[in-house]
N, C-alpha and C positions, 0 to 999 in steps of 0.2 A: 595767543597771538599767532598766525601763521607766519613762517619766515621762509623765504626762498634763498637757496644757495645755488650757485652756478660753477660748473666745472667744464673746463675746455679740455678735449680730447683729440688727439692727432690720430687718424686711422688711415691705413693703407697708404696711398700716395699723397697724403696731406689733406684729406677731406676733413674739415672743422665741423665737429659736432658740440653743440651746446646743450647740455642737460640740466634741467631744472630739477632740484631736489627738494623736496618738502619735508620739513621737520616740525613736528608738533603733536599735541594730544590727539588719540584716535577719534575722541569726540568732535574734533574740528574738521576732520578730513572730508565730511559732507559738503563743505564749503566749495571743494573742487567740483567743476563739471565731470560727470560720469556717465554722458550719454551713450558712450561704447560699453558700458558695463564694468568700468574700470573699479578695482579694488586696492586697498592698501595692504601690503605684507612686509614683514621683515624677516631677515634670514640670519641665523647666527654664523658669523665668520670669524669669531674671536680665536678658535684653535689654529686657523691658517695664519692669521696676522702674528700670533704668538710665535710661530715657528719661523715665518717669513722675515719679520721685523717691522719696525715702525713705518708706516705709509704703503705697506704692501697691499692695503685693501684696494689700491689703484689697479692691480692686476686683475681682481675679480671684476671690477666696473669695465675695464677694457675689454675682457672676454665677453661679457654680456653684451656690449656693444657691437663687437665683432660677430658674435652668432646670431644676434637678432637682426642686425642691420641698423644703421644709424638713422634712417627715415623712421623707423618706429618711435623714435624719441623726439622728433622735432616736426612731425607731420600735423594732421588735422586732430588726431587723438590727443588729449590732454594726458601728459605721462610725466613721471618723475623717477629718477634714479640717483641714489647717493649712498656713500659708504662712510664708517668710521672704523676705528680699531675693533669694533665689536659687532657691528650689524651693517648688513645691506639692506637698504630700504627701497622699496619699489611700489609705485603707483602705476598700475596698467591693467589691460584686459586679462581675464583668467588665462587664455591660452598663452600669453606673454609671460604670466607668473608661473606657469608650468616649466617653461624653458629656463626662467630665471633661478628656480628652484633647483633644477637639475644641474645647472652650473655651479651654483653654491655647494650643492652636495658634492661635487667633484673636487673642489678645492679643500674642503674640510674633511671629506671621507676618510683619507688616511693621514691625516695631520700628525697623529701620534707616531705612526710608522711610515713616514713618506716614501713613496717610489722615488728612485734616483735614476739619472740620466746622464751618461758620458758623452761628451761632445767634443769633436775634435775637428780641425780644418787642415786639410792637406792641399798642396799645390804640386800638380805633376806637369812636367814640360810637355809630354806628348799625350794626346787623347787616346793613343793606341793601347793603353793599358784596359780599355774596355774589352778588347778581343781576348786578352788573356784570362780574364775572369768571367767572361760571358756566361758559362754554364751555370755559375752560382747566383747571377743576378734575375731577380724578378721584377719586371718594371711595373710602376704605378703611375697613374696621371699626374702631370704637371701642366700648370696653366701658362707659366711665362715662356715665351718663344726662347729657344735656346737652353732651357733647364730641362735636365732629366733626373728622374728619381727611381730608386730601386729599393726592394727589400732583400734581405738575406737572413738566414738563421745566424745565431750569434757565432757558431763555430765556424761557418763559412765567412762571415763578416771579419773574424779575427784572422782568418788566413789572408783575405784581401788587403786588410790594413797592413799586415806584416809584409806582404809582397810589395805594396806600394812604398812603404817607408824604406825598403831594401833598394829602391831604385835609385840611380845616381842623379835623376832629374827630379826627384821628389823633395820637397821642403815641407816643413810643418809650421804653423804659426807658433812664435815663441811661448805662448800661453801653454802649449802641450794640451792634454785632454783636460776639459773643464767639467766638473759635476754640477748638475742642475737638480733641485728639487722639484717635486711635482707642483705645478702652478707658478714656479719662480723662474723668470728668464735666466738664461746663461749668456754672457757676453764674452766674446772672444775678439781680440783686437790686436793689430800690429801696425806699425807705420813709423813716419819720422817727419822732421820739419826741415825744408830746404828754404835756404836764404838765397836772395837774389838782389841785383841792383834794379829797382822799379822805375827810378827817375832821377833827374838832377835838379838843384835848386840853387838860387843865387845866395851868396853870403858875402854882402858887400860888393867888392869889385871881383870877387872870386866865386866859385861854384864848388858844391860838394854832392856826392852821389846821396840818393834817398834809398835806404835799404828796406826791404820788406821780406815776407817769407810765406810759403805756402805749406799747408799741411797735406801730406800724402798719407793714405792709410787704408786699412781694411777694418771693418767693424761688421761682425756677423752676430745677430741675436737670435737665440733659439728658445721659444717659449712653449713648454710641453704641458700637457695636461692629460691625466689618465681618464678613461672613461668610468662611469658609475660603477660597472661589473668588473673592472680591471683587466679587461680582456683587449683593449685597444688603447692607442695612444694618438691624441692629436697634437699637433705642433705648429706654431706660427714661425716662419722663419724670415727674417729681415736682413738684407745684405746692403751695405754701403761701401764702395770703393771709390777712391779718388787717387789719380796718379798723373803726375807730370810726364808727358811724352817727350817734350823737348823744350828748351828755352830758345825762343826766337829772338836773335839779336837785332837791335835797332839803332842805328848811329844818331845821336843827339847832338846839336850844335850848343856849346856852353854859352851862358850869357855874355861873357866876355870873350868872344870867338877870336881865335888866332888861326883859324883854318882847320883846327883839329876836330874831329868828331869823337864824342865819347860813348861808347856801347852801353846800352841798358838792355833789359830782358824783358820779354812778355812770355809767360807760361803758356804752353799749350796743354791744356787739361783734357784727361779722359775720366769719365764718371759712369758708375754702373749703379744701378738701384733696382733690387728685387724684392719682392714680397710674396710669399707663398704660403699655403696652409696644406698639411699633410695629415692623413689618417692612415694608421697601419697596425698590425697585431702586435700586442705589447711583449710577445715573446720572440720578436724579429728585430734586426737592426735596420735602420733607415739610411740610406746612402743617397746624397743629392749632388748631382754634377751641375756646377753652375755654368759650365761652358768655358770657352778660352777667354778669360778676363784678366784685367790688369792684376799684378801681384806687387804691390808697392811696399814690400816689406824687406828690410836688410836681411841678408843671409846669415842669421846668427848660428843656425845649425850646420852651416858649411865652412869650410876653410876660405880664407882670404878675407879681404876688406868688404864692408857693406857696399851694395850696388850704388852706382851713380846714374846721372840723368841718362846717360847713354846705354844703360842697362834696361831701360823701360821695356817690359817684356809682356807677353800673354801667357797665362798658365791655366791648365785645366783644374779648376778649384773643385774640390771634393768634401762636402760636410758630411761627417759621420755621426749619428745619433743613436746610442745604444741604451735601451731600457736596462737597468740593472734590477736585482731582486730588491724586494722591500726590506728596509732595514729592520733588524731585530730590537725589540725594546731595549 
């Protein structure tokens, strides 16, 4: 009996992709329409899943969808893609199968001795730092307006990071440097929860405030994948930033009004969403300038108390991705 399974995948800025995945004996695959020459193939991904942990097969599926484009899987051509802890299963045209095989090989090719990537996020108060290190930066394309990207040798990048961290206007996410393995996303976060009075409500003949809260924070995900020959790296970078710029006061008249007005607050929010994909030589470090964006992170690595609403600021955020040498067995 042929069984169909469905998986929902969020890609880019929220495009929903519904992928039908066929599971069943090879002898029954002929029941599927194959007018475009589709063939059924399976790929061994067990070494990668064993390294990355339960559920990590979704990273392989995500990368296939990003690489091939979601329309390939829900258009006119009958197609199927699914994965479990041991196999990636695909029903598609031979040209797509070639691309799927190449992607699967990139995930499992160095599972025994995986490449590692150091990822750190710095916030610099002034964008003038670019002028200080310009001779060491070699620009590469970026698609998002306001975003810049450069590559530098490991030695040059180490010098640049040291200079940035020595500046009085530089902060680093509290996570510090985070290590990612090949094919496994690294997530760097920082933030805080801010409480405020959202409304008032009646309680008998009296009234009471209605409390609420907003999450401010920064979340940056870096998903690196080494090429088959190990000479280059591709990485998908996703950034999500939410910051309260100010609390707008509103005077509300309580139910049992005595002429007094009670202040409530309405948050004025600022949000940034960035999704980019970069490719660069594996012996170089990637630096990404996100531009002057909110930095809603308490100053844990600075003297003094955490920032308040009045401190809402813009910071030149720099993401540094450094490929490390392959681990020894």
